[in-house]
C-alpha positions in Angstrom: 17.7 8.2 -29.7 20.5 10.3 -31.0 24.0 10.9 -29.3 27.2 12.5 -30.6 29.8 9.8 -30.1 32.5 12.4 -30.4 31.1 15.0 -27.7 31.0 11.5 -25.5 34.6 10.9 -26.2 35.7 14.1 -25.3 33.9 14.3 -21.9 35.9 11.1 -20.9 38.0 11.5 -17.8 40.4 8.7 -18.4 43.3 8.7 -21.1 42.3 7.8 -24.3 44.5 5.6 -26.1 42.6 4.2 -28.9 39.8 6.5 -29.9 38.3 3.9 -32.3 38.0 1.4 -29.7 36.6 3.8 -27.2 34.0 5.2 -29.7 32.9 1.4 -30.5 32.6 0.9 -26.5 30.4 4.0 -26.3 28.3 3.2 -29.2 28.0 -0.4 -27.6 27.1 0.5 -24.2 24.1 2.8 -25.7 22.8 0.8 -28.3 22.7 -2.5 -26.6 20.2 -1.1 -24.5 16.5 -1.5 -25.6 14.5 0.7 -23.2 14.8 4.2 -24.0 14.5 5.1 -20.5 17.5 3.5 -19.4 19.3 4.5 -22.6 18.7 8.1 -21.7 20.3 7.5 -18.3 23.3 5.8 -19.9 23.8 8.9 -22.4 23.6 11.3 -19.4 26.3 9.0 -17.6 28.4 9.2 -20.6 28.0 12.6 -21.0 29.0 13.5 -17.4 32.5 11.6 -17.9 31.5 8.3 -16.6 33.3 5.2 -18.5 31.3 2.6 -19.9 31.3 0.4 -17.1 30.4 3.0 -14.7 27.1 3.9 -17.1 26.1 0.2 -17.0 26.3 0.2 -13.3 24.3 3.3 -13.5 22.0 1.5 -15.8 21.4 -1.6 -13.8 20.3 0.8 -10.6 17.7 2.2 -13.5 16.7 -1.2 -14.6 15.9 -2.2 -11.3 14.2 1.0 -10.4 12.0 0.7 -13.8 11.3 -2.9 -13.3 9.7 -2.1 -9.8 7.8 0.8 -11.3 6.5 -1.4 -14.1 5.3 -4.1 -11.7 3.4 -1.4 -9.3 1.8 -0.1 -12.7 0.6 -3.6 -13.7 -0.4 -4.6 -10.1 -2.4 -1.3 -10.2 -3.8 -2.1 -13.3 -4.7 -5.6 -12.5 -6.5 -4.4 -9.5 -8.5 -1.7 -11.2 -9.9 -4.1 -13.7 -10.7 -6.4 -10.9 -12.6 -3.7 -9.1 -14.4 -2.5 -12.3 -15.6 -6.1 -12.7 -16.8 -6.3 -9.2 -18.7 -3.4 -9.4 -20.1 -3.1 -12.9 -20.7 0.4 -13.9 -23.9 -0.2 -15.5 -25.3 -2.0 -12.4 -24.1 0.7 -9.7 -26.9 3.1 -8.6 -25.9 6.4 -8.9 -25.4 7.8 -5.5 -25.0 4.5 -3.8 -22.0 3.9 -1.7 -20.5 1.5 -4.3 -20.5 4.2 -6.9 -18.7 6.7 -4.4 -16.0 3.9 -3.8 -15.6 3.3 -7.5 -15.0 7.1 -8.1 -12.7 7.5 -5.0 -10.8 4.1 -6.4 -10.7 5.5 -9.8 -9.3 9.1 -8.3 -6.8 6.8 -6.4 -5.1 5.2 -9.5 -4.9 8.1 -11.2 -2.7 9.8 -8.4 -0.8 6.6 -7.9 0.1 6.6 -11.7 1.1 10.2 -11.4 3.4 9.3 -8.2 4.9 6.4 -9.8 5.9 8.5 -13.0 7.0 11.4 -10.8 9.0 9.3 -8.2 6.7 10.6 -5.3 5.0 8.5 -2.5 1.9 6.6 -3.2 -1.4 8.0 -1.6 -3.5 5.7 0.7 -5.9 3.5 -1.0 -9.5 4.0 -0.2 -10.7 1.1 2.3 -13.5 -0.5 1.1 -14.7 -1.0 4.6 -14.9 2.8 4.8 -17.9 2.8 2.4 -20.0 -0.1 3.4 -22.9 1.1 5.7 -23.8 -2.1 7.2 -19.9 -2.5 8.7 -19.9 1.0 10.4 -22.3 0.1 13.3 -20.4 -3.4 13.9 -17.0 -1.5 13.7 -18.4 1.3 16.6 -19.9 -1.9 18.6 -16.5 -3.4 18.6 -14.4 -0.2 19.4 -17.1 0.2 22.6 -16.7 -3.4 23.7 -12.6 -3.3 23.1 -12.6 -0.1 25.2 -14.7 -1.6 28.1 -12.3 -4.6 28.3 -9.4 -2.1 28.4 -7.8 -3.1 25.1 -7.1 -1.8 21.9 -9.3 -3.1 19.1 -6.9 -5.3 17.7 -6.2 -7.0 21.0 -10.0 -7.4 21.7 -10.6 -9.2 18.1 -7.4 -11.5 18.8 -8.7 -12.6 22.2 -12.4 -12.8 21.3 -12.5 -13.9 17.9 -9.4 -15.3 16.3 -8.0 -17.5 19.4 -11.2 -19.2 20.4 
């Protein structure tokens, strides 16, 4: 990434005693950063007149942010690979609930990547249980039983199934 050290020196809002020393500080601040995304933030901070120390604080915040984003991207990729292992595309019948879930999950992954790169909120993940036809009647039956008992579904399940 190219940068004009003289322009950065002129942008500094502090008194400059030793132009050579400041030049070395600015260059070191920028070049010690390996991640080009963070290097860009450092250069922008220096262009706005921030000191090398302030630019480093900004870079530290950016590092944490990008570390989180990278972790979420990796988790998303891992989950996507697992889903594709479970639903081997060759064995999934066209028009089946498995194919619908796989298609919707792939759309979800694409939307998540876009949102992560854009700083937007992530969409809701498609729930596997919404696609399995055998689970729908059971869920309806549990809803009816919990309503008859005058409880929420969560309360009913805890009382009837979890703590017996």
